[in-house]
C-alpha positions as CSV (number, residue, x, y, z in Angstrom):
1,M,0.0,0.0,0.0
2,T,1.5,3.3,-1.1
3,G,0.2,6.7,-0.1
4,I,1.5,10.3,0.2
5,T,2.0,12.1,3.4
6,N,3.4,15.4,4.6
7,L,5.5,16.2,7.7
8,G,4.6,19.9,8.2
9,F,3.3,22.9,6.3
10,P,4.4,26.6,6.3
11,R,2.3,28.3,8.9
12,I,2.8,32.0,8.1
13,G,0.4,32.0,5.2
14,R,1.0,32.8,1.5
15,K,0.8,36.6,2.3
16,R,2.3,36.4,5.8
17,E,-1.1,36.6,7.4
18,L,0.2,35.1,10.6
19,K,3.0,37.7,10.9
20,R,0.6,40.5,10.5
21,A,-1.9,39.1,13.0
22,V,0.8,38.4,15.7
23,E,2.3,41.9,15.3
24,R,-1.2,43.5,15.5
25,H,-1.7,41.6,18.8
26,W,1.7,42.8,20.1
27,R,0.8,46.4,19.3
28,G,-2.5,46.1,21.2
29,E,-4.5,46.4,18.0
30,A,-6.0,42.9,18.2
31,D,-7.0,40.9,21.2
32,A,-6.2,37.2,21.8
33,A,-9.5,36.0,20.3
34,Q,-8.8,37.9,17.1
35,L,-5.3,36.5,16.9
36,Q,-6.5,33.0,17.5
37,A,-9.2,33.4,14.8
38,V,-6.6,34.2,12.2
39,A,-4.5,31.2,13.4
40,R,-7.5,28.9,13.1
41,E,-8.4,30.2,9.6
42,L,-4.8,29.5,8.5
43,R,-4.8,26.0,9.9
44,L,-8.1,25.1,8.2
45,R,-6.9,26.6,4.9
46,H,-3.7,24.6,5.0
47,W,-5.3,21.3,6.0
48,R,-7.8,21.7,3.1
49,L,-5.0,22.6,0.7
50,Q,-3.1,19.5,1.6
51,R,-6.2,17.3,1.3
52,E,-6.8,18.8,-2.2
53,A,-3.2,17.9,-3.1
54,G,-3.8,14.3,-2.2
55,V,-2.6,14.1,1.4
56,A,-5.2,12.0,3.1
57,T,-4.0,12.7,6.6
58,P,-2.2,16.0,6.8
59,P,-0.2,16.9,10.0
60,S,-1.7,18.9,12.8
61,N,0.1,20.7,15.7
62,D,2.7,21.7,13.1
63,F,1.3,25.2,13.5
64,S,2.7,27.7,16.0
65,L,2.2,31.3,16.9
66,Y,5.9,31.7,17.4
67,D,8.0,28.5,17.6
68,Q,7.4,24.8,17.8
69,V,10.1,24.2,20.4
70,L,8.7,26.9,22.6
71,D,5.3,25.2,22.1
72,A,6.6,21.9,23.3
73,A,8.4,23.3,26.3
74,F,5.3,25.4,27.3
75,G,3.1,22.4,26.8
76,V,5.1,20.3,29.3
77,D,5.3,23.2,31.8
78,A,9.1,23.7,31.3
79,I,8.6,27.4,32.2
80,P,11.4,29.1,34.2
81,E,10.2,30.5,37.5
82,R,10.6,34.1,36.5
83,Y,7.9,33.8,33.9
84,R,5.5,31.6,35.9
85,A,3.3,34.3,37.5
86,L,2.6,36.0,34.2
87,A,2.0,32.7,32.4
88,D,-0.4,31.6,35.1
89,A,-2.3,34.9,34.9
90,D,-2.3,35.2,31.1
91,P,-1.0,32.2,29.3
92,L,-0.6,33.9,25.9
93,A,1.2,36.9,27.5
94,G,3.5,34.5,29.3
95,Y,4.1,32.5,26.1
96,F,5.2,35.7,24.2
97,A,7.3,36.8,27.2
98,L,9.3,33.7,26.9
99,A,9.8,34.4,23.2
100,R,10.5,38.1,23.2
101,G,10.7,39.4,26.8
102,H,8.2,41.6,28.6
103,Q,8.6,45.1,30.0
104,Q,5.4,46.6,31.3
105,D,3.2,46.9,34.4
106,G,6.3,46.7,36.6
107,I,7.3,43.3,35.1
108,D,10.8,43.2,33.4
109,L,11.6,39.8,31.8
110,H,14.3,38.8,29.4
111,A,13.5,36.5,26.5
112,L,14.8,33.0,26.4
113,E,18.0,32.4,24.4
114,M,17.5,31.7,20.7
115,T,19.6,29.7,18.4
116,K,19.4,27.9,15.0
117,W,17.3,24.9,14.3
118,F,19.9,22.3,13.3
119,D,21.6,23.6,10.1
120,T,18.6,25.7,8.8
121,N,18.0,29.4,8.9
122,Y,15.0,28.9,11.3
123,H,15.6,30.0,14.9
124,Y,14.1,28.3,17.9
125,L,13.8,29.3,21.6
126,V,16.1,27.3,23.9
127,P,14.1,25.8,26.8
128,E,15.7,26.4,30.2
129,L,15.8,23.4,32.6
130,Q,17.4,22.6,35.9
131,A,18.1,19.7,38.2
132,G,14.8,18.4,39.7
133,Q,12.7,20.0,37.0
134,R,9.1,19.0,37.3
135,F,6.9,18.6,34.2
136,A,3.2,18.6,33.8
137,L,0.8,18.7,30.9
138,R,0.1,22.4,31.0
139,D,-1.3,22.8,27.5
140,D,-3.1,20.1,25.4
141,K,-2.7,22.1,22.1
142,P,-2.0,19.0,20.1
143,V,-5.4,17.5,21.2
144,R,-7.2,20.8,20.6
145,E,-5.9,21.2,17.1
146,Y,-6.6,17.6,16.2
147,L,-10.2,18.0,17.3
148,E,-10.4,21.3,15.5
149,A,-9.6,19.6,12.2
150,K,-11.8,16.6,13.0
151,A,-14.8,19.0,13.6
152,E,-14.2,20.1,9.9
153,G,-14.2,16.5,8.7
154,I,-10.4,16.3,8.3
155,E,-8.5,13.5,9.9
156,T,-5.0,14.6,10.8
157,R,-1.8,13.1,12.3
158,P,-0.7,15.2,15.3
159,V,3.0,16.2,15.4
160,L,5.0,16.1,18.6
161,L,8.6,17.1,19.1
162,G,10.1,13.9,20.5
163,P,11.2,13.8,24.2
164,V,14.8,13.1,23.6
165,T,15.2,15.8,20.9
166,L,13.4,18.3,23.2
167,L,16.0,17.6,25.9
168,W,18.8,17.7,23.3
169,L,17.7,21.2,22.2
170,S,17.3,22.5,25.8
171,K,19.9,23.8,28.2
172,T,20.3,23.4,32.0
173,V,20.9,26.7,33.8
174,D,22.8,24.9,36.7
175,G,25.1,22.7,34.5
176,S,23.2,19.5,35.4
177,D,22.6,16.6,32.9
178,R,19.5,17.5,31.0
179,F,19.0,13.8,30.0
180,A,18.7,13.0,33.7
181,L,15.3,14.7,33.4
182,L,13.9,12.1,30.9
183,D,12.1,9.9,33.5
184,A,10.3,13.0,34.8
185,L,9.3,14.1,31.3
186,L,8.1,10.8,29.9
187,P,4.8,10.5,32.0
188,V,3.7,13.8,30.4
189,Y,4.3,12.5,26.9
190,A,2.4,9.3,27.9
191,E,-0.5,11.3,29.2
192,L,-0.6,13.4,26.0
193,L,-0.5,10.3,23.8
194,A,-3.3,8.7,25.8
195,R,-5.4,11.9,25.3
196,L,-4.7,11.9,21.6
197,Q,-5.8,8.3,21.4
198,A,-9.0,9.0,23.4
199,A,-9.7,11.9,21.0
200,G,-9.6,9.5,18.1
201,A,-6.1,10.0,16.6
202,A,-4.9,6.9,14.7
203,W,-1.3,8.1,14.2
204,V,1.0,10.5,15.9
205,Q,4.1,11.8,14.2
206,I,6.9,12.1,16.7
207,D,9.9,14.1,15.4
208,E,13.3,13.0,16.6
209,P,15.8,14.8,14.2
210,A,18.5,14.4,16.8
211,L,18.8,10.9,15.6
212,V,20.8,12.1,12.6
213,L,23.5,13.6,14.9
214,D,26.6,12.2,16.6
215,L,25.1,10.6,19.7
216,D,27.0,9.4,22.7
217,P,26.0,6.1,24.5
218,A,24.0,7.9,27.2
219,V,21.8,9.6,24.6
220,R,21.3,6.4,22.7
221,A,20.3,4.7,26.0
222,A,17.9,7.6,26.6
223,Y,16.2,6.8,23.3
224,S,15.8,3.1,24.1
225,R,14.4,4.0,27.6
226,A,12.1,6.7,26.3
227,Y,10.4,4.6,23.6
228,A,10.2,1.5,25.7
229,A,8.2,3.6,28.3
230,L,6.0,5.2,25.7
231,A,5.2,1.7,24.3
232,E,3.6,0.6,27.5
233,G,0.7,2.9,27.7
234,A,-2.4,3.6,25.6
235,R,-1.3,5.5,22.5
236,P,-2.0,5.9,18.8
237,K,0.5,4.4,16.3
238,L,3.8,6.3,16.2
239,L,5.6,7.5,13.1
240,L,9.2,8.2,14.2
241,T,10.4,11.0,12.0
242,T,14.0,11.7,11.2
243,Y,15.3,14.3,8.8
244,F,18.2,16.7,7.8
245,G,20.5,13.7,7.1
246,P,21.1,10.0,7.2
247,L,20.8,7.9,10.3
248,D,24.1,6.2,9.7
249,D,25.4,4.7,13.0
250,N,22.0,5.5,14.7
251,L,20.1,3.4,12.2
252,A,20.1,0.2,14.3
253,L,18.9,2.2,17.3
254,A,16.1,3.9,15.3
255,A,15.0,0.6,13.8
256,S,14.9,-1.1,17.2
257,L,12.6,1.4,18.8
258,P,9.1,0.1,19.4
259,V,7.2,2.4,17.0
260,D,4.9,1.7,14.1
261,G,6.7,3.5,11.3
262,L,9.9,5.3,10.4
263,H,10.5,8.3,8.2
264,V,13.9,8.7,6.6
265,D,15.4,11.6,4.6
266,L,16.4,10.3,1.2
267,V,17.3,13.8,-0.2
268,R,20.2,14.3,2.2
269,G,20.6,10.6,2.9
270,R,19.9,8.8,-0.3
271,E,22.7,6.3,0.3
272,Q,21.0,5.0,3.5
273,L,18.1,3.3,1.7
274,D,19.6,-0.2,1.4
275,A,20.6,-0.2,5.1
276,V,17.2,1.1,6.2
277,L,15.5,-1.7,4.2
278,G,17.7,-4.2,5.8
279,A,17.2,-2.9,9.3
280,L,13.5,-2.1,9.5
281,P,11.5,-4.9,11.0
282,A,8.6,-6.3,9.0
283,G,5.2,-4.8,9.6
284,R,6.5,-1.2,10.0
285,V,5.5,1.7,7.8
286,L,8.4,3.1,5.9
287,S,8.1,6.8,5.0
288,L,10.4,7.9,2.2
289,G,11.6,11.5,2.1
290,L,11.8,11.9,-1.6
291,V,11.1,15.6,-2.2
292,D,13.4,18.2,-0.9
293,G,11.7,20.1,2.0
294,R,14.4,22.7,2.2
295,N,14.9,23.9,-1.4
296,I,12.7,25.1,-4.2
297,W,14.0,23.2,-7.2
298,R,11.8,20.7,-9.0
299,T,12.4,17.1,-8.0
300,R,14.1,14.7,-10.4
301,L,11.1,12.5,-10.4
302,D,12.6,9.7,-12.4
303,D,15.3,9.3,-9.7
304,A,12.7,9.5,-7.0
305,L,10.6,6.8,-8.7
306,V,13.6,4.5,-8.8
307,L,14.0,4.8,-5.1
308,A,10.3,4.3,-4.4
309,R,9.9,1.3,-6.6
310,Y,13.0,-0.3,-5.1
311,A,11.7,0.3,-1.6
312,I,8.2,-1.0,-2.4
313,S,9.6,-4.1,-3.9
314,A,11.8,-4.8,-0.9
315,R,9.1,-4.2,1.6
316,G,6.6,-6.6,0.1
317,D,3.2,-6.1,1.7
318,D,4.4,-3.6,4.3
319,P,3.2,0.0,3.7
320,V,5.5,2.6,2.0
321,W,4.6,6.3,2.2
322,L,5.9,9.0,-0.1
323,A,6.8,12.3,1.7
324,P,9.0,15.4,1.7
325,S,12.4,15.0,3.3
326,C,11.3,17.2,6.2
327,S,8.6,19.7,7.1
328,L,7.8,22.2,4.4
329,L,8.3,24.9,6.9
330,H,11.5,25.9,5.1
331,V,10.0,26.7,1.7
332,P,7.4,29.2,0.5
333,V,3.7,28.3,0.3
334,D,2.7,28.4,-3.4
335,L,4.4,29.1,-6.7
336,A,1.1,30.1,-8.2
337,G,1.5,33.7,-7.0
338,E,4.9,34.2,-8.7
339,T,3.6,35.8,-11.9
340,S,6.6,38.2,-12.1
341,L,9.1,35.4,-12.6
342,D,9.9,34.6,-16.2
343,D,8.3,31.4,-17.5
344,E,11.7,29.6,-18.0
345,L,12.9,30.1,-14.4
346,R,9.4,29.5,-13.0
347,S,9.3,26.1,-14.7
348,W,12.4,25.0,-12.7
349,L,10.8,25.7,-9.3
350,A,8.5,24.0,-6.8
351,F,7.1,25.6,-3.5
352,A,5.2,23.7,-0.8
353,R,2.0,23.2,-2.7
354,Q,3.9,22.1,-5.8
355,K,6.0,19.7,-3.8
356,L,2.8,18.0,-2.7
357,D,1.8,17.8,-6.3
358,E,5.1,16.1,-7.1
359,L,4.3,13.5,-4.4
360,R,0.9,12.9,-5.9
361,L,2.4,12.5,-9.4
362,L,4.9,9.9,-7.9
363,A,2.0,8.0,-6.4
364,E,0.1,8.1,-9.7
365,A,3.2,6.9,-11.6
366,L,3.5,4.0,-9.2
367,A,-0.1,3.1,-9.6
368,D,-0.4,3.7,-13.4
369,P,2.8,4.5,-15.2
370,D,1.2,5.0,-18.6
371,A,-1.3,7.5,-17.3
372,A,1.4,9.5,-15.4
373,E,3.9,9.5,-18.3
374,P,2.8,12.8,-19.9
375,A,3.2,14.7,-16.6
376,L,6.5,13.0,-16.0
377,A,7.7,13.9,-19.4
378,R,6.9,17.6,-18.7
379,A,8.8,17.4,-15.5
380,R,11.7,15.7,-17.2
381,D,11.8,18.4,-19.9
382,A,11.9,21.2,-17.3
383,I,14.9,19.5,-15.6
384,A,16.7,19.1,-19.0
385,A,15.9,22.7,-20.0
386,R,17.5,24.1,-16.8
387,R,20.6,22.0,-17.3
388,A,21.0,23.3,-20.8
389,S,20.1,26.9,-20.3
390,P,22.8,29.4,-21.3
391,R,21.9,31.7,-18.4
392,V,23.2,29.2,-15.9
393,R,26.9,29.0,-16.8
394,R,29.4,31.9,-17.4
395,P,32.9,30.7,-18.4
396,E,34.6,33.9,-17.2
397,V,33.3,33.3,-13.7
398,A,34.4,29.7,-13.6
399,A,37.8,30.8,-14.9
400,R,38.2,33.4,-12.1
401,V,37.4,30.8,-9.4
402,A,39.9,28.3,-11.0
403,A,42.6,30.9,-10.9
404,L,42.4,31.5,-7.2
405,D,45.5,30.8,-5.1
406,A,46.4,31.0,-1.5
407,S,47.4,34.6,-1.6
408,A,43.8,35.6,-2.4
409,A,42.7,34.5,1.0
410,R,45.5,36.2,3.1
411,R,45.9,39.7,4.5
412,S,49.4,41.1,3.9
413,A,50.2,41.5,7.6
414,S,49.4,39.9,10.9
415,Y,46.5,41.1,13.1
416,A,49.0,42.6,15.6
417,A,50.7,44.7,12.9
418,R,47.3,45.7,11.4
419,R,46.1,46.8,14.9
420,V,49.0,49.2,15.3
421,A,48.5,50.7,11.8
422,Q,44.7,51.0,12.4
423,D,45.1,52.7,15.8
424,A,47.6,55.2,14.5
425,L,45.3,56.2,11.6
426,R,42.0,55.9,13.5
427,P,42.5,56.3,17.3
428,L,39.5,55.2,19.3
429,P,38.9,55.2,23.1
430,L,38.7,52.1,25.3
431,W,35.4,50.4,25.0
432,P,34.7,51.9,21.5
433,T,31.0,52.0,20.7
434,T,29.3,51.0,17.4
435,T,26.2,49.3,16.1
436,I,25.8,46.2,13.9
437,G,24.5,48.0,10.8
438,S,20.8,48.6,10.3
439,F,18.6,51.2,12.0
440,P,14.8,51.2,12.3
441,Q,13.0,50.4,9.1
442,T,10.0,52.5,10.0
443,L,6.6,52.3,8.2
444,E,7.6,55.5,6.4
445,V,10.7,53.7,5.0
446,R,8.8,50.6,4.0
447,E,6.1,52.7,2.3
448,A,8.6,54.7,0.4
449,R,10.4,51.6,-0.8
450,A,7.0,50.0,-1.9
451,A,6.0,53.3,-3.7
452,H,9.3,53.3,-5.5
453,K,9.1,49.7,-6.5
454,S,5.6,50.2,-7.8
455,G,6.6,53.3,-9.8
456,K,4.6,55.7,-7.7
457,L,7.8,57.4,-6.4
458,S,10.4,58.5,-8.9
459,Q,14.0,57.5,-8.6
460,A,15.1,61.0,-7.8
461,D,12.5,61.4,-5.1
462,Y,13.3,58.0,-3.6
463,D,17.0,58.9,-3.6
464,A,16.3,62.2,-1.9
465,F,14.2,60.3,0.7
466,I,17.0,57.8,1.4
467,A,19.6,60.6,1.7
468,E,17.4,62.3,4.2
469,Q,17.0,59.1,6.3
470,I,20.8,58.5,6.2
471,A,21.5,62.1,7.3
472,H,19.1,61.8,10.2
473,C,20.6,58.5,11.2
474,V,24.1,60.0,11.2
475,R,22.9,63.0,13.3
476,V,21.4,60.7,15.8
477,Q,24.5,58.6,16.2
478,E,26.6,61.8,16.6
479,E,24.2,63.1,19.2
480,L,24.4,59.8,21.0
481,D,28.2,60.0,20.8
482,L,28.8,56.6,19.1
483,D,32.4,56.2,18.0
484,V,32.1,54.2,14.8
485,L,28.9,55.0,12.8
486,V,26.8,53.2,10.2
487,H,24.6,54.7,7.5
488,G,21.5,52.8,8.6
489,E,20.8,50.6,5.5
490,F,17.5,52.4,4.7
491,E,17.8,51.5,1.0
492,R,18.0,47.8,1.8
493,N,15.0,45.5,1.9
494,D,17.0,42.6,3.4
495,M,20.6,41.8,4.1
496,V,20.8,39.1,1.5
497,E,18.1,40.1,-1.0
498,Y,19.5,43.6,-1.4
499,F,22.8,42.2,-2.6
500,G,21.3,39.4,-4.7
501,E,19.3,42.0,-6.6
502,Q,22.5,43.5,-7.8
503,L,24.4,40.4,-8.6
504,D,24.1,38.3,-11.7
505,G,23.0,34.7,-11.2
506,F,20.2,35.6,-8.7
507,A,16.4,35.7,-9.1
508,F,13.7,37.0,-6.8
509,T,10.2,36.0,-5.9
510,K,7.2,38.2,-4.9
511,N,5.7,36.1,-2.2
512,G,8.5,33.5,-1.5
513,W,8.4,34.2,2.2
514,V,9.7,31.7,4.8
515,Q,9.8,32.1,8.6
516,S,13.1,32.9,10.2
517,Y,11.8,33.3,13.8
518,G,8.6,34.4,15.4
519,S,7.0,37.0,13.1
520,R,10.3,37.6,11.2
521,C,9.9,36.4,7.7
522,V,12.5,36.5,4.9
523,K,12.3,36.1,1.1
524,P,15.4,34.2,0.2
525,P,16.9,34.9,-3.3
526,V,17.2,32.1,-5.7
527,I,20.7,31.4,-6.9
528,Y,20.2,29.8,-10.3
529,G,23.5,30.5,-12.1
530,D,27.1,31.7,-11.9
531,V,27.5,34.8,-9.7
532,A,29.2,38.0,-10.7
533,R,29.0,41.7,-9.7
534,P,28.3,43.9,-12.7
535,A,28.7,47.2,-10.7
536,P,29.3,48.6,-7.2
537,M,26.4,47.9,-4.8
538,T,27.0,49.9,-1.6
539,V,29.6,52.5,-2.4
540,R,27.3,55.4,-3.2
541,W,25.4,55.5,0.1
542,S,28.4,54.6,2.3
543,Q,30.4,57.4,0.7
544,Y,27.6,59.8,1.1
545,A,27.2,58.9,4.8
546,Q,31.0,59.3,5.4
547,S,30.8,62.8,3.8
548,L,28.4,63.8,6.6
549,T,30.7,63.1,9.5
550,S,34.3,63.2,10.6
551,R,33.8,60.0,12.6
552,P,34.6,56.6,11.0
553,M,31.8,55.2,8.9
554,K,31.4,51.4,8.5
555,G,30.7,50.0,5.1
556,M,28.2,47.2,5.5
557,L,28.2,44.0,3.5
558,T,26.8,40.5,3.9
559,G,29.4,37.8,3.8
560,P,29.6,35.0,1.1
561,V,28.6,32.2,3.4
562,T,25.6,34.0,4.7
563,V,24.5,35.0,1.2
564,L,24.8,31.3,0.2
565,Q,23.1,29.9,3.3
566,W,20.2,32.4,3.3
567,S,19.4,31.8,-0.3
568,F,17.8,29.0,-2.2
569,V,21.0,27.6,-3.7
570,R,21.5,25.9,-7.0
571,D,21.9,22.2,-6.7
572,D,23.8,21.6,-9.9
573,Q,27.3,22.4,-8.6
574,S,29.0,22.3,-5.2
575,R,28.0,24.8,-2.6
576,A,31.8,25.5,-2.1
577,D,32.1,26.7,-5.8
578,T,29.0,28.9,-5.5
579,C,30.4,30.4,-2.3
580,R,33.7,31.2,-3.9
581,Q,31.9,33.0,-6.7
582,I,30.0,35.1,-4.2
583,A,33.2,35.8,-2.3
584,L,35.0,37.1,-5.4
585,A,32.0,39.4,-6.2
586,L,32.2,40.8,-2.6
587,R,36.0,41.2,-2.8
588,D,35.4,43.6,-5.6
589,E,32.9,45.5,-3.5
590,V,35.3,45.7,-0.5
591,T,38.1,47.1,-2.5
592,D,35.8,49.7,-4.1
593,L,34.6,50.8,-0.7
594,E,38.2,51.2,0.5
595,A,39.0,53.2,-2.7
596,A,36.0,55.4,-1.9
597,G,37.5,56.3,1.6
598,I,35.7,53.8,3.8
599,G,38.3,52.6,6.2
600,V,36.1,50.3,8.3
601,I,34.2,47.6,6.5
602,Q,31.9,45.0,8.2
603,I,31.3,41.7,6.4
604,D,28.6,39.9,8.3
605,E,28.7,36.1,8.6
606,P,25.8,35.2,10.9
607,A,25.2,32.0,9.0
608,L,28.7,30.5,9.3
609,R,27.8,28.3,12.2
610,E,24.4,27.2,10.9
611,G,26.0,25.9,7.7
612,L,28.2,23.5,9.8
613,P,27.3,19.9,8.8
614,L,25.5,17.9,11.4
615,R,28.1,15.2,11.6
616,R,31.5,16.1,13.0
617,A,33.3,14.1,10.4
618,D,32.1,16.6,7.8
619,W,33.1,19.8,9.6
620,A,36.6,20.2,8.4
621,G,35.7,20.2,4.7
622,Y,33.0,22.7,5.2
623,L,35.0,25.1,7.4
624,D,37.9,25.0,5.0
625,W,35.9,26.5,2.1
626,A,33.7,28.7,4.3
627,V,36.6,30.4,6.0
628,E,38.5,30.6,2.7
629,S,35.5,32.3,1.1
630,F,35.3,34.9,3.9
631,R,39.0,35.6,3.6
632,I,38.8,35.9,-0.2
633,S,36.2,38.6,0.3
634,A,38.2,40.5,3.0
635,S,41.8,40.2,2.0
636,G,42.2,42.6,-0.9
637,V,42.6,45.7,1.3
638,A,45.4,47.6,3.0
639,D,46.5,46.9,6.6
640,T,44.9,50.2,7.8
641,T,41.5,49.1,6.6
642,Q,39.7,47.5,9.6
643,I,37.6,44.5,8.7
644,H,34.7,43.6,11.1
645,T,32.4,40.6,11.0
646,H,29.2,39.8,12.9
647,M,27.8,36.5,14.0
648,C,24.3,35.7,15.4
649,Y,23.4,33.1,18.1
650,S,25.9,30.3,17.7
651,E,27.6,27.5,19.6
652,F,31.0,29.0,19.2
653,N,32.8,26.1,20.9
654,D,32.2,24.1,17.8
655,I,33.9,26.6,15.4
656,I,36.1,28.9,17.5
657,E,39.3,27.9,15.6
658,A,37.5,28.6,12.3
659,V,36.3,32.0,13.7
660,A,39.9,32.9,14.6
661,A,41.1,31.7,11.1
662,M,38.7,34.2,9.5
663,D,41.2,36.8,10.8
664,A,38.7,39.7,11.0
665,D,40.1,42.6,13.0
666,V,36.9,42.8,15.0
667,I,34.0,40.3,15.5
668,S,30.7,41.2,17.1
669,I,28.5,38.5,18.6
670,E,25.1,38.1,20.2
671,T,25.6,37.4,23.9
672,S,23.0,39.4,25.9
673,R,20.4,36.6,26.1
674,S,23.0,34.1,27.3
675,R,24.4,36.7,29.8
676,M,27.8,36.5,28.2
677,E,28.0,32.7,28.4
678,L,28.8,32.5,24.7
679,L,32.1,34.3,25.5
680,E,33.4,31.2,27.2
681,A,34.6,29.7,23.9
682,F,36.6,32.9,23.1
683,V,38.1,32.9,26.6
684,R,39.3,29.3,26.5
685,F,40.7,29.8,23.0
686,R,42.4,33.1,24.0
687,Y,40.9,34.8,21.0
688,P,43.4,37.4,20.0
689,N,41.5,39.9,17.9
690,G,38.9,42.6,18.7
691,I,35.5,41.4,20.0
692,G,32.2,43.1,20.6
693,P,29.9,41.0,22.9
694,G,26.4,42.3,22.4
695,V,24.9,44.0,25.4
696,Y,21.4,44.8,24.0
697,D,18.9,42.1,22.8
698,I,17.4,43.7,19.7
699,H,15.0,40.8,19.2
700,S,13.0,42.0,22.3
701,P,11.2,45.3,22.7
702,R,12.5,45.8,26.3
703,V,15.1,48.5,26.8
704,P,17.9,47.6,29.2
705,D,19.2,50.3,31.5
706,V,22.8,51.5,32.0
707,E,23.4,49.3,35.0
708,E,22.4,46.2,33.2
709,M,24.7,46.9,30.2
710,T,27.5,47.9,32.5
711,A,27.2,44.7,34.4
712,L,27.3,42.7,31.2
713,L,30.4,44.5,30.0
714,R,32.1,44.0,33.4
715,R,31.4,40.3,33.1
716,A,33.0,40.3,29.7
717,A,36.1,42.2,31.0
718,E,36.6,39.6,33.7
719,S,37.8,37.2,31.0
720,I,38.6,39.3,27.8
721,P,41.3,42.0,28.0
722,V,39.7,45.4,27.9
723,A,41.9,46.5,25.0
724,Q,40.1,43.9,22.8
725,L,36.5,44.8,23.7
726,W,34.0,46.8,21.7
727,V,30.5,47.8,22.9
728,N,27.6,47.1,20.6
729,P,24.0,45.7,20.4
730,D,23.5,42.0,19.7
731,C,22.4,42.6,16.1
732,G,21.0,45.1,13.7
733,L,18.2,47.5,14.8
734,K,16.0,47.1,11.7
735,T,13.0,45.7,13.6
736,R,13.0,48.1,16.4
737,G,11.4,51.6,16.7
738,W,13.2,54.8,17.0
739,P,12.2,55.7,20.7
740,E,13.5,52.4,22.1
741,T,16.6,52.5,19.8
742,R,17.6,55.9,21.1
743,A,17.0,54.9,24.7
744,A,18.9,51.7,24.4
745,L,21.8,53.2,22.5
746,A,22.0,56.1,25.0
747,A,22.3,53.5,27.8
748,L,24.9,51.6,25.8
749,V,27.1,54.8,25.4
750,A,26.6,55.7,29.0
751,A,27.8,52.2,30.0
752,A,30.9,52.6,27.9
753,R,31.6,56.0,29.4
754,T,31.2,54.6,32.9
755,L,33.8,51.9,32.2
756,R,36.2,54.3,30.6
757,A,36.0,56.6,33.6
758,Q,36.7,53.7,35.9
759,A,39.6,52.6,33.8
760,Q,41.1,56.1,33.8
761,R,40.7,56.3,37.6
762,S,42.4,52.9,38.1
763,Q,45.3,54.1,35.9
764,A,45.6,57.4,37.8
765,E,45.6,55.9,41.2
766,P,49.0,54.2,41.1
767,V,50.5,57.4,39.6
768,A,49.0,59.4,42.5
769,A,50.4,57.0,45.0
770,V,53.9,57.2,43.6
771,T,53.8,61.0,43.5
772,A,52.7,61.1,47.1
């Protein structure tokens, strides 16, 4: 028996309806009931869409108002004590406080730490646990949403984040073993599964993506213990879902667990199929991840059919399901709205809805090959046309990559020598202050951009508007007394899309939105061909901003790895080669900025860590070309030009040697949510270059005061020499408003001044003692 299934659907809506509803609620313009009404309408729309596409039992509980990991933690009452009073009084307010902080009515709460979901560009909230943690079924959201669909005549398969992966993704605030909490957590899962069975659910999808990671014996034992316990009680059938890579050495473990079906990723782990077929016991459902849930290219259906037929033949009478490799959360909703794409490029693509259509065609081809052949032929022709298209390959780009040698990725002097040259040319005080790049993208800015894009605002008027915004931003920074300024990036729609629009080899969608975190959505560019820079991209506005001030002005660029990682990347050549092409284009931009008088240039690489392969054995190869690509982009300048980089929430212990090998003069990192914990990797490594640990969480609307920032900086100075430290927010200020931005940056500058004054006093005291 062969059917098609789905593991998860994008929740934001084709036109970002969820984003708008959530943000209206945050602004006080919609109450909880109005927000939940929009959420319910989206769930019903998506269930019906999936049913129309041939998915008999679509997933439920894959929907979230903010984040699925936060939902799981909230549901099992893994709520840190500081949030509990608010969560008890107003569960929705407590939920959002965990996600983004809360600062009103005398309550001041920081948000939970946030980091990347495996190696994707999706961010999840990190649950906080501690020894002796108690769990309880606080929220039966999976049951409610199952019954919601059932009331509409739609049978769904509820999705749960598995207990072992939930603990894997969590942190303990006291340093205790998080897996020691498994026995306390399992009864809550057992209770939830029993409720789902009582509600009528036949199957539950239990996601355990941690099974594709390197696991130590204790975690493997936790898996065996967990699923043995869950097998004992009343429960629906369980589909154990793995994705983002092959099971490899965890296959025997996964196949041994007492579940009723196993999903495997055959996009990233095609080579595992034979081993899976040999290991999976008879009677189990095998779900094949044949369609890429993380990219937007058409599936090579002939190849997928070979795998499906082979698996069906090997499994005999046991059911085989056809599925995406993972949840479709990571791709846009529907290609049908992309009328602005040219027909050729559009024919190469498949969004979430089209991926379900591909699965249906695969099922039809298995059932009746002759009837499906015309549709298969059209798909085959589209793949062949893409391969042969002259717009994909540019010989001069390939030649430039082939000509690269070691000197292209090396600065001419060591960091120590560069530091002396930079300090002589550009003296800065201790604790120099700066920001990460962007300033508030107000409604006025967004409306002007939209008006210009639609032709309602002329180029001259739009340019005048941008110039005015930049001048205002420079004045504000001078009034705040920041040391190194930025131009504010008002002309930029997105830190990757803006550059892709000016590079050859990129294409852009109109509604190709995907969720990055919470209500933050991005529209990744599509890299379809060889990348080249036809003209300067940022020089004009950076040079204009520098003309307005005598203070150093940073030129702002997005690094090659981040452009790669935050795009939908071509799959017809290695990612390393595509990254080198981007690096060479950015190298040209860096040298043009330097020639235009910009002596401080920031090349952001927030995605460097997220691109790290999930298996340690694959790290070295990736880091070699990723670091090389950054250095290619940065190494064409003089010693006096100061190169900065920025990285978002990352586990730096994994990559600290690579971070050092990037050889940026200054790195800024997000550390405020972790209360400077992320600095530990830099301390242990004795990181030698400049470092700006973020002291202001820009993902939260709360405004920290001077004392809070000063305390964080003192904590940083306990382990990092003061001469290396910079003072900056965690990330760009694009999503914040001007009032909170001014208040937070004023506190940031005041904190730096406080610490400078203390440093001056401590230096003066020994001199005074000697004189006396």
